[in-house]
Structures are given as structure tokens and as C-alpha cells.
C-alpha atoms as an extended CHARMM CRD file, in Angstrom:
* protein
*
       131  EXT
         1         1  MET       CA            132.5110000000       94.3650000000      113.4880000000  PROA      1               0.0000000000
         2         2  LYS       CA            129.0940000000       92.7650000000      113.8400000000  PROA      2               0.0000000000
         3         3  VAL       CA            126.2910000000       95.2490000000      114.4420000000  PROA      3               0.0000000000
         4         4  ALA       CA            122.8150000000       94.3140000000      115.6750000000  PROA      4               0.0000000000
         5         5  VAL       CA            119.8260000000       96.6220000000      115.3380000000  PROA      5               0.0000000000
         6         6  LEU       CA            117.0860000000       95.7630000000      117.8140000000  PROA      6               0.0000000000
         7         7  ARG       CA            113.8730000000       97.3330000000      116.5560000000  PROA      7               0.0000000000
         8         8  SER       CA            111.3170000000       96.1010000000      119.0500000000  PROA      8               0.0000000000
         9         9  SER       CA            109.8550000000       98.6480000000      121.4350000000  PROA      9               0.0000000000
        10        10  GLN       CA            108.1780000000       96.0190000000      123.6480000000  PROA      10              0.0000000000
        11        11  LYS       CA            110.3720000000       94.5060000000      126.3470000000  PROA      11              0.0000000000
        12        12  ASP       CA            109.1090000000       90.9190000000      125.9600000000  PROA      12              0.0000000000
        13        13  VAL       CA            109.6460000000       90.8950000000      122.2060000000  PROA      13              0.0000000000
        14        14  LEU       CA            112.9960000000       92.6560000000      122.6420000000  PROA      14              0.0000000000
        15        15  ILE       CA            114.3140000000       89.8650000000      124.8780000000  PROA      15              0.0000000000
        16        16  ASP       CA            113.4600000000       87.3240000000      122.1420000000  PROA      16              0.0000000000
        17        17  GLU       CA            115.1510000000       89.5740000000      119.5820000000  PROA      17              0.0000000000
        18        18  ILE       CA            118.2780000000       89.7940000000      121.7530000000  PROA      18              0.0000000000
        19        19  ASP       CA            118.4230000000       86.0090000000      122.0050000000  PROA      19              0.0000000000
        20        20  SER       CA            118.0530000000       85.5400000000      118.2490000000  PROA      20              0.0000000000
        21        21  LYS       CA            120.2600000000       88.3770000000      116.9260000000  PROA      21              0.0000000000
        22        22  LEU       CA            123.1500000000       88.6820000000      119.3860000000  PROA      22              0.0000000000
        23        23  ASP       CA            126.1400000000       86.4150000000      119.8760000000  PROA      23              0.0000000000
        24        24  LYS       CA            129.7670000000       86.5660000000      121.0180000000  PROA      24              0.0000000000
        25        25  ASP       CA            130.7670000000       88.3120000000      117.7520000000  PROA      25              0.0000000000
        26        26  THR       CA            128.3870000000       91.2520000000      118.2550000000  PROA      26              0.0000000000
        27        27  GLU       CA            130.3230000000       94.4240000000      119.0930000000  PROA      27              0.0000000000
        28        28  LYS       CA            127.7050000000       97.1220000000      118.5330000000  PROA      28              0.0000000000
        29        29  VAL       CA            123.9980000000       97.2130000000      119.4120000000  PROA      29              0.0000000000
        30        30  HSD       CA            121.3830000000       99.8200000000      118.5200000000  PROA      30              0.0000000000
        31        31  LEU       CA            118.2250000000       99.8860000000      120.6610000000  PROA      31              0.0000000000
        32        32  SER       CA            114.8240000000      101.3460000000      119.8280000000  PROA      32              0.0000000000
        33        33  ILE       CA            113.8330000000      101.3480000000      123.4880000000  PROA      33              0.0000000000
        34        34  ARG       CA            115.3030000000      103.1050000000      126.5110000000  PROA      34              0.0000000000
        35        35  PRO       CA            117.7990000000      100.7120000000      128.0870000000  PROA      35              0.0000000000
        36        36  THR       CA            117.0410000000       99.3460000000      131.5290000000  PROA      36              0.0000000000
        37        37  ILE       CA            119.2400000000       97.2300000000      133.7730000000  PROA      37              0.0000000000
        38        38  ASN       CA            117.3510000000       94.0620000000      132.7210000000  PROA      38              0.0000000000
        39        39  ILE       CA            117.7210000000       94.8370000000      129.0140000000  PROA      39              0.0000000000
        40        40  LEU       CA            121.4160000000       95.5940000000      129.4050000000  PROA      40              0.0000000000
        41        41  ALA       CA            121.9550000000       92.3990000000      131.3880000000  PROA      41              0.0000000000
        42        42  SER       CA            120.2750000000       90.4240000000      128.6100000000  PROA      42              0.0000000000
        43        43  ILE       CA            122.4430000000       92.1360000000      125.9780000000  PROA      43              0.0000000000
        44        44  LEU       CA            125.6770000000       91.5330000000      127.8840000000  PROA      44              0.0000000000
        45        45  THR       CA            124.7550000000       87.9060000000      128.5360000000  PROA      45              0.0000000000
        46        46  ALA       CA            124.0050000000       87.2590000000      124.8530000000  PROA      46              0.0000000000
        47        47  ALA       CA            126.8740000000       89.4100000000      123.5310000000  PROA      47              0.0000000000
        48        48  PRO       CA            129.7060000000       89.6300000000      126.0770000000  PROA      48              0.0000000000
        49        49  ASN       CA            132.0140000000       91.4610000000      123.6240000000  PROA      49              0.0000000000
        50        50  VAL       CA            129.7780000000       94.4780000000      123.0300000000  PROA      50              0.0000000000
        51        51  LYS       CA            131.8210000000       97.6820000000      122.8660000000  PROA      51              0.0000000000
        52        52  LYS       CA            129.1360000000      100.2250000000      121.9360000000  PROA      52              0.0000000000
        53        53  ILE       CA            125.4060000000      100.6320000000      122.5330000000  PROA      53              0.0000000000
        54        54  THR       CA            123.4220000000      103.3420000000      120.7750000000  PROA      54              0.0000000000
        55        55  CYS       CA            119.8190000000      104.5320000000      120.8540000000  PROA      55              0.0000000000
        56        56  PRO       CA            117.8520000000      107.4620000000      119.3600000000  PROA      56              0.0000000000
        57        57  PRO       CA            118.7160000000      110.8650000000      120.8580000000  PROA      57              0.0000000000
        58        58  SER       CA            115.2840000000      111.2430000000      122.4840000000  PROA      58              0.0000000000
        59        59  LEU       CA            115.7590000000      107.9570000000      124.3880000000  PROA      59              0.0000000000
        60        60  PHE       CA            119.3880000000      108.7270000000      125.1780000000  PROA      60              0.0000000000
        61        61  GLU       CA            118.3390000000      111.9280000000      126.9780000000  PROA      61              0.0000000000
        62        62  ARG       CA            115.8250000000      110.0030000000      129.1150000000  PROA      62              0.0000000000
        63        63  THR       CA            118.2420000000      107.2470000000      130.0910000000  PROA      63              0.0000000000
        64        64  PRO       CA            119.0560000000      107.4860000000      133.8010000000  PROA      64              0.0000000000
        65        65  LYS       CA            122.5420000000      108.6730000000      134.6760000000  PROA      65              0.0000000000
        66        66  LYS       CA            123.2120000000      105.5550000000      136.7700000000  PROA      66              0.0000000000
        67        67  ILE       CA            122.7990000000      103.3910000000      133.6630000000  PROA      67              0.0000000000
        68        68  ARG       CA            125.1810000000      105.5950000000      131.6800000000  PROA      68              0.0000000000
        69        69  VAL       CA            127.7370000000      105.4420000000      134.4980000000  PROA      69              0.0000000000
        70        70  ALA       CA            127.3790000000      101.6610000000      134.8400000000  PROA      70              0.0000000000
        71        71  LEU       CA            128.0220000000      101.2010000000      131.1140000000  PROA      71              0.0000000000
        72        72  GLU       CA            131.0420000000      103.4700000000      131.3150000000  PROA      72              0.0000000000
        73        73  LYS       CA            132.4350000000      101.4540000000      134.2290000000  PROA      73              0.0000000000
        74        74  VAL       CA            132.2910000000       98.2120000000      132.2410000000  PROA      74              0.0000000000
        75        75  GLY       CA            133.9230000000       99.8700000000      129.2350000000  PROA      75              0.0000000000
        76        76  ILE       CA            130.9230000000      100.2150000000      126.9300000000  PROA      76              0.0000000000
        77        77  ASP       CA            130.3900000000      103.4150000000      124.9600000000  PROA      77              0.0000000000
        78        78  PHE       CA            126.7810000000      104.6020000000      125.1310000000  PROA      78              0.0000000000
        79        79  GLU       CA            125.8700000000      107.2150000000      122.5300000000  PROA      79              0.0000000000
        80        80  PRO       CA            122.8620000000      108.7560000000      120.7960000000  PROA      80              0.0000000000
        81        81  LEU       CA            122.4450000000      107.7700000000      117.1460000000  PROA      81              0.0000000000
        82        82  LEU       CA            119.6160000000      108.6940000000      114.8150000000  PROA      82              0.0000000000
        83        83  LEU       CA            119.2300000000      105.8400000000      112.3360000000  PROA      83              0.0000000000
        84        84  THR       CA            116.0100000000      106.9520000000      110.7380000000  PROA      84              0.0000000000
        85        85  PRO       CA            114.9320000000      110.5670000000      110.9560000000  PROA      85              0.0000000000
        86        86  GLY       CA            111.2440000000      111.2960000000      111.4220000000  PROA      86              0.0000000000
        87        87  ARG       CA            108.6950000000      111.6870000000      108.7070000000  PROA      87              0.0000000000
        88        88  PRO       CA            109.9410000000      113.9690000000      105.9120000000  PROA      88              0.0000000000
        89        89  ARG       CA            108.4080000000      117.4040000000      105.6390000000  PROA      89              0.0000000000
        90        90  SER       CA            105.6810000000      117.7280000000      103.0650000000  PROA      90              0.0000000000
        91        91  HSD       CA            106.5530000000      121.3780000000      102.3670000000  PROA      91              0.0000000000
        92        92  PRO       CA            109.9270000000      122.6860000000      101.1990000000  PROA      92              0.0000000000
        93        93  ASN       CA            112.0220000000      124.7200000000      103.6210000000  PROA      93              0.0000000000
        94        94  TRP       CA            111.5680000000      127.9090000000      101.6020000000  PROA      94              0.0000000000
        95        95  LYS       CA            107.7890000000      127.7130000000      102.1040000000  PROA      95              0.0000000000
        96        96  ILE       CA            108.1910000000      127.2160000000      105.8440000000  PROA      96              0.0000000000
        97        97  ASP       CA            110.5750000000      130.1930000000      106.0070000000  PROA      97              0.0000000000
        98        98  LYS       CA            108.0290000000      132.2260000000      104.0500000000  PROA      98              0.0000000000
        99        99  VAL       CA            105.3650000000      131.4150000000      106.6900000000  PROA      99              0.0000000000
       100       100  TYR       CA            107.4670000000      133.2010000000      109.3200000000  PROA      100             0.0000000000
       101       101  GLU       CA            108.3250000000      136.0450000000      106.9540000000  PROA      101             0.0000000000
       102       102  LEU       CA            104.6710000000      136.7110000000      106.1110000000  PROA      102             0.0000000000
       103       103  GLU       CA            103.6850000000      136.5280000000      109.7700000000  PROA      103             0.0000000000
       104       104  GLU       CA            106.2950000000      139.1840000000      110.5970000000  PROA      104             0.0000000000
       105       105  LYS       CA            104.7380000000      141.3710000000      107.8990000000  PROA      105             0.0000000000
       106       106  GLY       CA            101.4330000000      141.1720000000      109.7870000000  PROA      106             0.0000000000
       107       107  LYS       CA             99.5990000000      138.6570000000      107.6100000000  PROA      107             0.0000000000
       108       108  SER       CA             97.0030000000      136.4490000000      109.2770000000  PROA      108             0.0000000000
       109       109  ALA       CA             97.3490000000      132.6710000000      109.3310000000  PROA      109             0.0000000000
       110       110  LYS       CA             94.4650000000      132.4340000000      106.8340000000  PROA      110             0.0000000000
       111       111  GLU       CA             96.1750000000      134.8620000000      104.4380000000  PROA      111             0.0000000000
       112       112  ILE       CA             99.4530000000      132.9290000000      104.7320000000  PROA      112             0.0000000000
       113       113  SER       CA             97.6410000000      129.6710000000      104.0790000000  PROA      113             0.0000000000
       114       114  ASP       CA             95.9630000000      131.0520000000      100.9570000000  PROA      114             0.0000000000
       115       115  GLU       CA             99.1020000000      132.7260000000       99.6050000000  PROA      115             0.0000000000
       116       116  LEU       CA            101.3910000000      129.7120000000      100.0600000000  PROA      116             0.0000000000
       117       117  ASP       CA             98.7620000000      127.0260000000       99.3670000000  PROA      117             0.0000000000
       118       118  ILE       CA             99.4910000000      125.3340000000      102.7000000000  PROA      118             0.0000000000
       119       119  PRO       CA             96.6920000000      123.9720000000      104.9240000000  PROA      119             0.0000000000
       120       120  LEU       CA             95.6690000000      126.4110000000      107.6500000000  PROA      120             0.0000000000
       121       121  THR       CA             96.3680000000      123.8450000000      110.3760000000  PROA      121             0.0000000000
       122       122  THR       CA             99.9360000000      123.4860000000      109.0800000000  PROA      122             0.0000000000
       123       123  VAL       CA            100.4380000000      127.2560000000      109.2060000000  PROA      123             0.0000000000
       124       124  TYR       CA             99.1910000000      127.2830000000      112.8100000000  PROA      124             0.0000000000
       125       125  TYR       CA            101.5410000000      124.3830000000      113.6160000000  PROA      125             0.0000000000
       126       126  TYR       CA            104.6180000000      126.2530000000      112.3700000000  PROA      126             0.0000000000
       127       127  LEU       CA            103.5940000000      129.5380000000      113.9970000000  PROA      127             0.0000000000
       128       128  LYS       CA            103.0070000000      127.8170000000      117.3450000000  PROA      128             0.0000000000
       129       129  LYS       CA            106.2520000000      125.8610000000      117.0190000000  PROA      129             0.0000000000
       130       130  ASP       CA            108.2170000000      129.0850000000      116.5590000000  PROA      130             0.0000000000
       131       131  SER       CA            106.7580000000      130.8000000000      119.6580000000  PROA      131             0.0000000000
């Protein structure tokens, strides 16, 4: 099964990438941009035997239902797929858990920052994220 990963997030460049990477042997395509009717038409023209199209979960959620239904009608599976997770955390999970634990004990963000040797802005980020 030939798989093509299209990394461009600009439509004009993506069309060139489709033309250069896809052919009749391509069965799976991964997009880094939310699919539109024009993009899908270009993919299906260049690779008529595509069976599956994937994109990152965040783009999958924002893809209009009519596009999902249209793909289903022509027999193409459309699924979310995370190829590369975001930037790795710079602090271990135990330290992040400790931030919440110390906050529950009534410690201030400054005290947590000093005790765990984590920047104050990072402590605020995790505390805000949890609320």
C-alpha cells in the first residue's frame, strides 16, 4: 500500500505536492490541512484508488460534516491520525502532578515555583489549564 504524507499547510503549495507525490498506486493520504472540496478533488484526480484519508485530530474535528459524508459515499475512510505529537513537555509528569498537589495544600504559585524549580509562568500555565 502506497502512503503519501502531504505536509504543506498552504493550499497552492499543497496542490503542487499532490501532483508530485500522488499517483494511481496511492491508497492512503495524510493531510496537514483541513480538507476542502477542491483539495479532495485534486487528490482523487491524482490518486483515483485512494481508500483512506487521514488528518490530525484537531483538523478532523473542524472538517465539515458534508465533506465527511461525501467521502463516505465514495467509499473513502476519513479518520483522525496524529503523526507527530506536539512539543514534548520540558518537565516530568511527576513535577506537574506535584504542582496541583501543592496548590491543593494552599501553596502560592510563587512557593510552588521555588519548591519545584519550575518557572513561575509555567506554574501559572498549569494552574490555569486545570481550572
